[in-house]
C-alpha positions as CSV (number, residue, x, y, z in Angstrom):
1,M,-4.1,-23.5,0.9
2,S,-4.3,-26.9,-0.4
3,I,-0.9,-29.0,-1.6
4,R,-2.4,-29.4,-5.0
5,S,-2.9,-25.6,-4.8
6,S,0.5,-25.2,-4.3
7,I,2.2,-26.9,-6.4
8,C,0.0,-24.9,-9.1
9,V,1.2,-22.1,-7.5
10,V,4.6,-23.0,-8.3
11,W,4.9,-23.9,-11.9
12,T,2.6,-21.3,-12.8
13,S,4.9,-18.9,-11.2
14,L,8.1,-20.6,-13.3
15,A,6.0,-20.6,-16.1
16,L,4.9,-16.6,-16.4
17,F,8.2,-15.6,-14.3
18,S,11.5,-17.7,-15.1
19,P,14.1,-15.0,-16.1
20,A,15.2,-14.9,-19.8
21,G,18.1,-16.4,-20.7
22,L,19.1,-18.9,-18.2
23,S,20.0,-22.5,-18.9
24,A,18.8,-25.3,-16.7
25,S,21.6,-25.0,-14.2
26,D,21.1,-21.4,-13.7
27,N,17.3,-21.8,-12.6
28,A,18.1,-24.4,-10.5
29,R,20.2,-21.9,-8.7
30,L,16.6,-20.3,-8.0
31,Q,14.3,-22.0,-5.3
32,F,11.1,-20.5,-4.6
33,V,9.7,-20.6,-0.9
34,T,6.8,-19.6,-0.5
35,T,4.0,-17.0,-1.1
36,V,2.2,-14.2,1.0
37,H,-1.5,-12.4,0.1
38,Q,-2.1,-9.2,0.3
39,L,-5.3,-8.4,2.0
40,G,-6.7,-5.3,-0.6
41,P,-5.5,-3.2,-2.9
42,V,-5.8,-0.2,-1.3
43,G,-4.3,1.2,2.1
44,Y,-1.4,-2.0,2.0
45,R,2.3,-1.8,1.4
46,D,3.7,-5.2,-0.2
47,P,4.5,-7.7,2.4
48,L,7.8,-7.8,4.0
49,G,10.5,-10.5,4.2
50,V,14.1,-10.7,5.0
51,V,15.8,-13.6,5.4
52,A,18.0,-14.8,8.6
53,P,22.0,-14.2,9.0
54,S,22.2,-17.6,9.2
55,G,19.8,-18.4,6.2
56,E,17.5,-20.9,8.0
57,W,14.7,-18.1,9.0
58,L,12.2,-16.3,6.5
59,A,9.7,-13.6,8.1
60,Y,7.4,-12.2,6.3
61,T,4.6,-10.1,6.7
62,S,1.2,-9.7,5.9
63,A,-0.6,-6.1,7.1
64,A,-0.5,-6.5,10.3
65,H,0.4,-10.0,10.5
66,L,3.7,-11.7,11.4
67,Y,4.9,-15.0,10.1
68,I,8.2,-16.9,10.6
69,Q,9.2,-20.3,8.3
70,R,12.4,-22.4,7.7
71,V,13.5,-21.1,4.2
72,T,13.6,-24.9,3.2
73,G,10.2,-25.0,4.0
74,G,7.6,-26.8,6.8
75,A,5.3,-25.5,9.1
76,V,4.2,-21.7,9.6
77,R,4.4,-19.9,12.8
78,E,2.5,-17.1,13.4
79,L,4.2,-13.9,16.3
80,P,1.6,-12.4,17.9
81,V,2.1,-8.5,17.1
82,L,0.4,-5.5,17.8
83,S,-3.2,-3.9,15.8
84,A,-1.1,-1.7,13.3
85,T,0.2,-3.0,10.1
86,V,4.0,-4.4,10.1
87,R,6.3,-1.4,8.2
88,H,9.8,-3.0,8.9
89,L,11.7,-6.1,9.5
90,A,15.0,-6.6,10.7
91,W,16.9,-9.6,12.0
92,L,19.2,-9.5,14.4
93,P,22.5,-11.1,14.4
94,D,22.0,-13.9,16.5
95,S,19.0,-15.2,13.9
96,R,17.3,-15.9,17.1
97,S,15.3,-12.2,17.6
98,I,13.5,-9.8,14.7
99,A,13.0,-6.6,15.4
100,V,9.7,-5.2,14.1
101,D,8.2,-1.7,13.4
102,V,4.6,-2.0,13.8
103,G,4.2,1.9,13.7
104,E,2.1,2.6,17.0
105,P,2.8,5.9,18.8
106,A,3.1,4.9,22.1
107,R,5.5,2.1,21.1
108,R,6.6,1.6,17.9
109,W,9.5,-1.0,18.3
110,W,9.5,-4.4,19.3
111,L,12.0,-7.5,19.9
112,Y,10.2,-10.9,18.9
113,D,12.3,-13.9,19.5
114,L,11.8,-17.6,17.9
115,A,9.2,-18.8,20.1
116,G,6.8,-16.0,19.4
117,G,8.1,-14.0,22.9
118,R,7.9,-10.1,22.8
119,R,9.8,-7.3,24.6
120,P,10.3,-3.6,23.9
121,L,13.1,-2.7,22.4
122,W,15.7,-0.7,24.3
123,K,12.3,-1.0,27.2
124,G,11.8,2.3,30.1
125,R,13.9,4.5,26.8
126,E,11.4,6.7,25.0
127,T,14.2,9.6,24.0
128,L,17.2,8.9,22.0
129,E,20.5,11.4,23.1
130,G,22.7,11.9,20.0
131,V,25.8,14.1,19.1
132,V,25.8,15.7,15.5
133,T,28.7,14.9,13.5
134,D,29.7,18.1,12.1
135,T,28.9,20.3,14.7
136,L,29.0,18.2,18.2
137,A,25.4,20.1,18.9
138,R,23.4,18.0,21.2
139,I,20.2,16.7,20.0
140,S,17.2,14.2,21.1
141,L,14.6,12.3,19.4
142,P,11.6,10.1,20.0
143,L,12.0,6.7,19.9
144,A,8.7,6.8,17.9
145,R,10.3,8.6,15.1
146,L,13.5,5.9,14.0
147,E,12.8,3.9,11.0
148,Q,14.6,0.9,9.0
149,L,16.4,0.1,12.4
150,A,19.3,-2.0,10.2
151,W,22.1,-4.2,13.2
152,S,25.6,-4.5,12.3
153,V,27.1,-7.7,11.4
154,D,28.7,-7.9,15.1
155,G,25.7,-6.7,16.8
156,K,27.4,-4.0,18.1
157,Q,25.9,-0.9,16.3
158,V,22.4,0.2,15.1
159,A,21.6,2.4,12.0
160,G,18.0,4.4,11.6
161,I,16.8,7.1,10.1
162,A,14.7,10.2,11.6
163,R,12.6,12.5,8.8
164,T,12.6,16.3,9.3
165,A,11.7,19.0,7.3
166,N,15.0,19.9,6.4
167,G,16.2,16.7,5.0
168,T,17.5,13.2,7.3
169,Q,18.8,12.0,10.5
170,L,20.9,9.4,10.1
171,W,21.5,7.6,13.7
172,T,24.1,5.6,14.5
173,L,23.9,4.1,18.3
174,D,25.4,1.1,20.2
175,A,23.4,-1.8,20.1
176,D,21.6,-0.8,23.7
177,G,20.4,2.7,22.4
178,D,23.5,5.1,23.9
179,H,25.8,6.7,22.2
180,A,25.0,8.2,19.1
181,Q,25.9,9.9,16.4
182,V,24.1,11.6,14.3
183,T,24.6,12.6,10.6
184,L,22.2,15.5,8.8
185,S,21.9,15.0,5.3
186,E,19.6,17.4,2.9
187,A,19.0,13.9,0.6
188,S,16.0,12.2,1.2
189,L,18.0,8.8,2.9
190,S,16.8,5.3,3.5
191,F,17.4,1.8,4.1
192,P,20.8,1.7,5.9
193,S,22.0,-1.8,5.3
194,W,25.9,-2.3,6.9
195,A,29.0,-4.7,5.4
196,P,30.8,-6.6,7.2
197,N,33.8,-4.9,7.3
198,G,31.3,-2.2,9.4
199,S,30.9,0.4,6.9
200,L,27.4,1.6,6.3
201,A,25.5,2.5,3.0
202,C,22.3,3.3,2.4
203,L,20.4,4.9,-0.3
204,A,20.5,9.1,-1.1
205,S,17.3,10.5,-3.3
206,G,17.6,14.1,-4.4
207,L,17.1,15.6,-7.9
208,N,14.7,12.9,-9.2
209,R,17.3,10.4,-8.7
210,Q,18.2,8.0,-6.1
211,T,21.4,6.4,-5.8
212,I,23.5,4.4,-3.2
213,S,25.3,6.5,-0.8
214,L,28.5,5.1,1.0
215,P,29.1,5.9,3.7
216,C,25.8,6.8,3.9
217,G,24.9,10.2,3.6
218,K,28.3,11.1,2.2
219,A,29.4,9.5,-0.7
220,P,27.1,8.3,-3.6
221,L,28.3,5.6,-5.7
222,S,27.9,5.5,-9.5
223,F,26.1,3.1,-11.3
224,S,25.5,2.8,-15.0
225,A,21.8,2.2,-13.8
226,P,19.0,5.5,-13.9
227,D,17.8,4.9,-10.3
228,V,18.2,2.1,-7.9
229,Y,15.7,1.0,-5.5
230,G,15.8,-0.6,-1.8
231,P,16.3,-2.3,0.2
232,L,19.9,-2.8,-0.2
233,A,22.1,-6.3,1.1
234,F,25.5,-6.8,1.2
235,S,27.2,-10.1,0.6
236,G,28.4,-12.7,3.1
237,D,31.6,-11.9,2.3
238,G,31.3,-8.0,1.8
239,K,32.2,-8.0,-2.3
240,L,29.2,-7.7,-3.6
241,I,26.4,-4.9,-3.0
242,Y,22.5,-6.1,-4.0
243,Y,20.4,-3.6,-5.0
244,S,17.5,-3.5,-7.8
245,T,16.9,-1.0,-10.7
246,P,13.9,-0.4,-13.9
247,N,14.6,-2.4,-17.1
248,G,13.5,-1.0,-20.0
249,N,9.9,-2.1,-19.7
250,G,9.9,-0.1,-16.4
251,T,10.0,-2.6,-13.9
252,L,12.4,-3.8,-11.6
253,D,15.4,-6.3,-11.5
254,L,17.8,-7.7,-9.1
255,W,21.4,-6.9,-9.9
256,S,24.7,-7.0,-7.8
257,A,27.7,-4.9,-8.1
258,P,31.5,-5.6,-6.8
259,V,31.7,-2.9,-3.9
260,Q,35.3,-2.1,-4.9
261,S,34.3,-1.4,-8.8
262,A,30.8,0.4,-8.3
263,Q,32.3,3.9,-8.9
264,T,32.7,2.5,-12.7
265,A,29.7,-0.4,-12.5
266,L,32.9,-2.8,-13.4
267,G,31.4,-6.3,-12.9
268,A,28.0,-5.1,-12.5
269,L,25.3,-8.4,-12.5
270,E,21.9,-8.4,-13.3
271,L,20.5,-11.5,-10.9
272,T,16.7,-11.7,-12.3
273,H,15.1,-10.7,-15.1
274,F,10.8,-11.3,-14.6
275,T,7.8,-9.4,-15.6
276,R,6.8,-8.5,-13.1
277,D,9.4,-6.5,-10.0
278,T,12.0,-8.3,-8.3
279,Y,13.7,-6.2,-5.3
280,A,13.8,-5.9,-1.5
281,P,16.8,-8.3,-1.3
282,S,18.4,-9.7,1.9
283,A,21.2,-12.0,2.6
284,A,22.6,-14.6,4.8
285,R,26.4,-15.5,5.8
286,D,26.2,-18.7,3.4
287,G,25.7,-17.1,0.1
288,A,21.4,-16.9,-0.4
289,V,20.3,-14.0,-1.5
290,L,16.0,-13.6,-0.5
291,F,14.3,-11.4,-2.7
292,K,10.5,-10.8,-3.6
293,L,8.4,-10.5,-6.8
294,Q,5.2,-8.7,-6.9
295,D,2.2,-9.6,-8.5
296,Y,0.0,-6.8,-8.1
297,R,-3.9,-7.0,-11.0
298,T,-6.7,-5.9,-10.8
299,S,-9.9,-5.6,-13.0
300,L,-12.8,-4.4,-13.4
301,A,-16.4,-7.2,-13.7
302,A,-20.0,-7.1,-13.0
303,V,-22.6,-9.6,-11.1
304,G,-26.5,-9.5,-10.7
305,A,-27.7,-7.3,-7.6
306,E,-29.1,-11.0,-6.6
307,G,-26.0,-13.0,-7.5
308,G,-25.0,-14.9,-10.4
309,P,-22.2,-15.4,-13.5
310,V,-19.8,-12.8,-13.1
311,T,-18.9,-11.0,-16.5
312,P,-15.4,-9.4,-17.2
313,L,-15.9,-5.8,-17.9
314,T,-11.8,-5.2,-18.4
315,T,-8.4,-6.7,-18.8
316,F,-6.0,-4.0,-17.7
317,Q,-5.3,-2.6,-14.4
318,S,-8.6,-0.8,-13.0
319,E,-10.5,-0.3,-10.0
320,T,-12.8,1.9,-8.2
321,P,-15.8,2.1,-10.5
322,S,-18.5,4.1,-10.3
323,W,-21.5,4.3,-13.1
324,D,-23.0,7.8,-14.8
325,P,-26.2,8.9,-14.1
326,A,-27.7,6.9,-17.5
327,G,-25.7,4.2,-16.4
328,K,-24.2,4.2,-19.7
329,Q,-20.5,4.8,-18.7
330,I,-18.6,3.2,-16.4
331,A,-16.1,5.5,-14.5
332,F,-12.5,4.0,-13.3
333,T,-9.0,4.2,-11.9
334,F,-6.4,2.7,-14.1
335,G,-2.8,2.5,-14.5
336,T,0.5,0.7,-12.9
337,W,-0.4,1.8,-9.7
338,R,2.0,0.3,-7.2
339,R,4.8,-0.8,-8.9
340,V,7.9,0.0,-6.8
341,I,8.9,2.8,-9.4
342,D,5.9,4.6,-8.4
343,D,6.1,4.1,-4.9
344,L,9.2,6.1,-4.3
345,H,7.5,9.3,-6.3
346,Y,3.6,8.6,-4.3
347,P,1.7,11.1,-5.3
348,D,2.9,11.6,-8.6
349,I,2.1,8.0,-9.7
350,A,1.0,6.7,-12.6
351,Q,-2.8,6.6,-12.1
352,D,-5.5,8.2,-14.4
353,I,-9.1,8.1,-14.9
354,G,-11.2,6.5,-17.7
355,T,-14.4,5.2,-19.1
356,I,-15.9,1.8,-20.8
357,S,-19.4,0.9,-21.7
358,P,-20.6,-1.6,-19.6
359,G,-22.8,-3.0,-22.3
360,A,-19.9,-4.5,-24.7
361,S,-19.9,-8.3,-26.3
362,T,-16.2,-8.4,-24.9
363,P,-14.1,-7.1,-21.6
364,A,-12.3,-3.5,-22.6
365,R,-8.6,-4.0,-23.7
366,A,-8.4,0.2,-22.4
367,P,-9.9,3.1,-21.7
368,A,-12.8,4.2,-24.0
369,R,-12.3,7.5,-23.0
370,V,-9.2,9.1,-21.1
371,I,-11.0,11.7,-18.5
372,V,-8.3,13.2,-16.3
373,A,-5.2,12.6,-16.6
374,S,-2.4,14.7,-14.6
375,P,1.5,13.7,-13.6
376,S,-0.1,12.6,-10.6
377,E,-2.5,10.3,-8.4
378,D,-6.1,10.9,-10.0
379,Q,-9.0,8.7,-9.0
380,S,-12.3,7.8,-7.5
381,L,-14.5,10.0,-10.0
382,C,-18.4,10.6,-9.7
383,W,-20.6,12.2,-11.8
384,S,-23.2,14.7,-10.2
385,P,-26.7,13.7,-10.1
386,N,-27.6,15.4,-13.9
387,G,-24.5,14.4,-15.4
388,R,-23.0,17.9,-16.2
389,W,-20.6,17.7,-13.6
390,I,-17.2,15.3,-12.4
391,V,-15.8,15.1,-9.4
392,F,-12.7,13.5,-8.3
393,H,-9.8,12.7,-5.6
394,S,-6.5,14.4,-6.8
395,H,-2.9,14.8,-5.5
396,K,-2.5,17.2,-8.3
397,D,-0.9,20.5,-7.9
398,N,0.7,19.9,-4.2
399,S,-2.8,18.9,-2.9
400,D,-4.8,16.3,-1.9
401,D,-8.1,17.3,-2.4
402,L,-11.4,16.9,-4.5
403,W,-11.7,18.8,-8.1
404,I,-14.9,19.1,-10.3
405,Q,-14.7,19.9,-14.4
406,A,-17.6,19.7,-16.9
407,H,-18.0,16.0,-17.3
408,D,-17.7,16.6,-21.3
409,G,-13.8,18.4,-20.5
410,S,-15.1,21.9,-21.7
411,S,-14.0,23.9,-18.2
412,E,-10.3,23.5,-16.9
413,P,-10.4,22.0,-13.2
414,R,-10.8,23.5,-10.0
415,L,-10.2,22.9,-6.9
416,L,-12.9,22.1,-4.8
417,T,-11.7,21.1,-1.6
418,H,-8.4,23.0,0.5
419,F,-7.6,19.7,2.9
420,G,-4.0,20.2,1.3
421,R,-0.8,17.8,0.8
422,G,-1.2,14.6,3.1
423,A,-4.8,14.7,4.4
424,D,-5.8,11.3,2.8
425,T,-9.1,12.6,1.3
426,G,-11.1,9.7,0.5
427,W,-13.5,8.7,-2.5
428,P,-16.5,11.7,-2.9
429,R,-20.3,10.8,-3.4
430,W,-22.7,13.3,-4.9
431,S,-26.0,13.1,-2.8
432,P,-29.2,12.3,-5.2
433,D,-30.8,15.7,-5.0
434,G,-27.2,17.4,-6.2
435,S,-26.5,19.4,-3.4
436,W,-24.1,17.5,-1.3
437,I,-21.5,15.9,-1.8
438,V,-19.4,14.2,1.0
439,V,-16.0,12.6,1.7
440,S,-14.0,11.3,4.4
441,S,-10.4,12.9,5.4
442,Y,-8.3,13.2,8.2
443,K,-9.7,15.4,11.3
444,P,-7.4,18.3,11.3
445,G,-5.4,18.6,14.9
446,E,-5.7,15.3,15.5
447,S,-3.0,13.0,16.4
448,P,-3.0,10.2,15.7
449,S,-5.0,10.9,12.4
450,R,-8.4,9.7,12.1
451,H,-11.0,9.6,8.9
452,V,-13.6,11.9,9.6
453,P,-16.8,12.6,7.1
454,F,-16.6,16.0,5.4
455,L,-20.1,17.6,4.0
456,I,-19.3,20.1,1.0
457,G,-22.2,22.1,-0.9
458,V,-22.6,22.4,-4.8
459,D,-25.0,23.4,-6.8
460,Q,-25.0,20.9,-10.1
461,E,-26.7,23.2,-12.1
462,T,-23.6,25.6,-12.3
463,G,-21.0,23.7,-10.6
464,A,-20.7,25.9,-7.9
465,R,-19.7,25.4,-4.7
466,T,-22.3,26.9,-1.8
467,L,-20.7,25.6,1.5
468,A,-17.3,25.2,2.2
469,E,-16.1,21.3,3.9
470,G,-17.2,20.9,6.6
471,E,-17.1,18.2,9.1
472,I,-19.8,15.9,9.9
473,D,-20.5,15.0,13.6
474,L,-20.2,11.6,14.2
475,R,-21.3,12.1,17.8
476,G,-19.7,9.9,20.6
477,Y,-18.5,7.4,18.0
478,A,-14.6,7.6,18.3
479,N,-13.8,4.3,15.8
480,E,-12.3,4.9,12.5
481,M,-14.3,5.4,9.5
482,A,-13.5,4.4,5.8
483,D,-16.3,6.0,3.2
484,A,-19.8,6.9,3.2
485,E,-22.5,6.6,1.0
486,W,-25.6,8.8,0.2
487,L,-29.7,7.0,1.1
488,P,-32.0,8.3,-1.6
489,D,-33.3,11.2,0.6
490,S,-30.0,12.9,0.5
491,Q,-30.7,13.4,4.3
492,R,-29.0,10.9,5.4
493,I,-25.7,9.2,5.0
494,V,-23.9,5.4,5.3
495,F,-20.7,5.0,6.4
496,L,-18.2,2.0,7.2
497,G,-16.6,1.9,10.3
498,F,-13.7,-0.2,12.1
499,R,-14.7,-1.4,15.3
500,A,-11.0,-3.5,15.6
501,P,-8.4,-4.1,13.0
502,D,-10.6,-7.2,11.3
503,R,-14.0,-5.9,12.4
504,Q,-16.1,-3.6,10.3
505,E,-19.5,-1.8,10.9
506,L,-22.0,-0.6,8.7
507,C,-23.8,2.5,10.5
508,T,-26.3,5.4,9.4
509,V,-26.3,9.0,10.5
510,A,-28.2,12.3,9.8
511,R,-26.6,14.8,7.3
512,T,-26.5,17.2,9.8
513,G,-24.9,14.7,12.8
514,G,-25.7,13.2,15.5
515,A,-24.9,9.5,17.0
516,P,-24.9,7.3,14.7
517,A,-26.6,4.0,14.2
518,C,-24.4,1.2,13.9
519,F,-26.9,-2.1,11.7
520,H,-24.3,-4.3,10.7
521,E,-21.2,-5.9,12.4
522,F,-18.7,-8.4,10.3
523,R,-15.4,-9.6,10.4
524,S,-12.9,-8.7,7.7
525,E,-8.8,-6.9,7.6
526,H,-10.0,-5.9,3.9
527,C,-9.2,-2.2,4.4
528,E,-10.7,0.6,1.7
529,S,-12.7,-2.1,0.2
530,G,-15.9,0.6,-0.1
531,F,-19.2,-0.4,-0.7
532,G,-22.4,0.4,-2.3
533,I,-26.3,1.4,-1.7
534,S,-29.0,0.6,-4.3
535,P,-30.7,3.4,-5.7
536,D,-33.9,2.4,-4.0
537,G,-32.0,2.3,-0.5
538,K,-32.7,-1.0,0.5
539,W,-29.8,-3.3,0.4
540,T,-26.2,-2.5,1.1
541,A,-23.4,-4.5,-0.6
542,F,-20.4,-4.9,1.4
543,V,-16.9,-6.9,1.0
544,A,-16.3,-10.1,3.7
545,P,-14.2,-12.8,3.5
546,S,-16.2,-16.3,2.7
547,G,-14.2,-19.8,1.3
548,G,-10.2,-17.8,1.4
549,Y,-11.4,-15.4,-0.9
550,F,-13.2,-11.7,-0.1
551,Q,-16.5,-11.9,-1.4
552,L,-19.7,-9.6,-2.2
553,F,-22.8,-9.5,0.2
554,R,-25.5,-7.8,0.5
555,V,-27.5,-6.8,3.8
556,P,-30.8,-4.6,4.0
557,V,-30.1,-1.1,5.0
558,G,-31.1,-1.0,8.9
559,G,-30.2,-4.8,9.7
560,G,-31.4,-8.2,8.5
561,R,-29.9,-11.0,7.5
562,P,-26.9,-10.9,5.1
563,E,-26.6,-12.7,1.2
564,Q,-24.0,-13.5,-0.8
565,I,-24.1,-12.8,-3.9
566,T,-21.2,-13.8,-5.6
567,V,-19.2,-17.5,-5.1
568,D,-16.2,-17.9,-7.7
569,P,-12.7,-18.1,-6.8
570,S,-11.3,-14.4,-7.5
571,N,-11.0,-11.6,-4.7
572,K,-13.3,-8.4,-5.1
573,T,-13.7,-5.1,-3.3
574,Q,-15.3,-2.0,-4.2
575,P,-18.7,-2.5,-5.0
576,A,-20.9,0.2,-7.3
577,Y,-25.0,-0.6,-7.6
578,S,-25.9,0.8,-11.5
579,P,-28.5,3.7,-11.5
580,D,-31.2,0.7,-12.2
581,G,-30.5,-1.4,-9.0
582,R,-29.9,-4.7,-11.5
583,Q,-26.4,-4.8,-11.5
584,I,-22.7,-4.3,-9.6
585,A,-19.9,-3.8,-10.7
586,F,-16.6,-4.0,-8.4
587,T,-13.0,-4.3,-8.8
588,V,-11.5,-7.9,-9.2
589,W,-8.0,-8.0,-7.3
590,T,-4.8,-10.0,-7.0
591,Y,-2.3,-8.8,-4.4
592,E,0.7,-11.5,-3.9
593,V,4.2,-11.5,-3.7
594,Q,6.5,-14.7,-4.1
595,F,9.9,-14.9,-1.8
596,W,12.6,-16.7,-3.7
597,V,16.4,-17.4,-3.0
598,L,18.8,-16.9,-5.3
599,R,22.5,-18.6,-4.8
600,H,25.1,-17.3,-7.2
């Protein structure tokens, strides 16, 4: 990003997000640190960021990338990480080392120093041994199952969370991994945080409410807020605890409360009031509090199949477009997905399915029609070729499956697949001849989990299932695959595969399985970007980086020279060809986090 662009980001942020009701001197307490861009709207969590106890350094992430920079600005250094998305960061008290959870089954936790050196946490230790505090029973735990590590202020103890079918285990260990004490809790515990006096707080969730528990796993603190969201942080003197809670608009504000009066909420103070979520505090000894401000936006647009000007289709939060067979409607997912509150209750999130007319003279401000609106995640609708039926992905009724219903709503949705909760089922696509649906889902019984394509037989006249879901055998192909689309003959599919975190490929395979033929490889770290096949089967539209943005490209099916379709300065994803092949609808997205420091 250029210096001019950076200045624009800072001033735009102050104009749009400056806390309401604060004086100029109050605003001086806010220091903008940096903006971090994510690599796509699907398949990612927010960038992580924590301030060092010294207050000098910020460590932050974007997907599998780990960076450090001084809070006051200056050069940014990238530290080497493994291939997985970083899940958690924690500074050690010396402010010279960072504990990083990379999510790898073989070795999850690593320690990094400021120079970029890396070593395994507790090298040679694969299993932890602990004593349950209430019963004195001895239990063990694979180190790879320990989450959200936090170091005490004096560096002598480490706390972490392990999740079980019966609740949560809170592990408290010596700094070398020995002498573990384990507290069992039926509540869901998260984000342990040490106070300077050695007490340990965390969040406890149960009965559709989340609050602060101090000591962690034992006593809840009673705030006036309806819900508390983490992470948590204590001030350097231990007198205040920082947390986030919802406001009347459904976004999060950052608050502080005196620890001693938290039972009555006396002295609780709202620290921010932005138009977006502000949360995830971490505190330094000098009184600085780092927090992040989330900016997540998506909308629909369209472009000619061979390029040209981009036409906005919606102005509200909307994504994953698909066309009806006549080309008169575009279905999409809409709602407030990815807001922190929804993420806590995932998959029961505000994500529904609606339609618009693509021929309107101005962008739509709301769905013309709402088709599916369950309390859970609903997305990725596709029509049968004859237009009678719709199939969509949903988590309703404790599933992670495909559902089918009549397009006009004359029948209730019914379950089409039986993958079950946690299957991470993808986006369905109906074959041109109306006989088959292809979708990706986790391969049963495989660890670590990997997506593979599944085939379901469906009669488009009656909507009846003719064949239960069965895996399409990608013979000899061991890479992860994301999504699949049909070629016009209904005998072959194209799928998007991942050769490495930053290398993707497009491949064809027969509907009945076999060895895939991969025809185009490209570099991109944008996962779940989707792709589209032109109705005549000649072109594949896909997403790849160009000029600092993710743009649309097309390449001949079977291989050839790729052509760039879009060039405007916005990120694109999820391309879908219109039935006549003349247009491509897609999602335009912004997904970034700003880090700010507050001193009070």
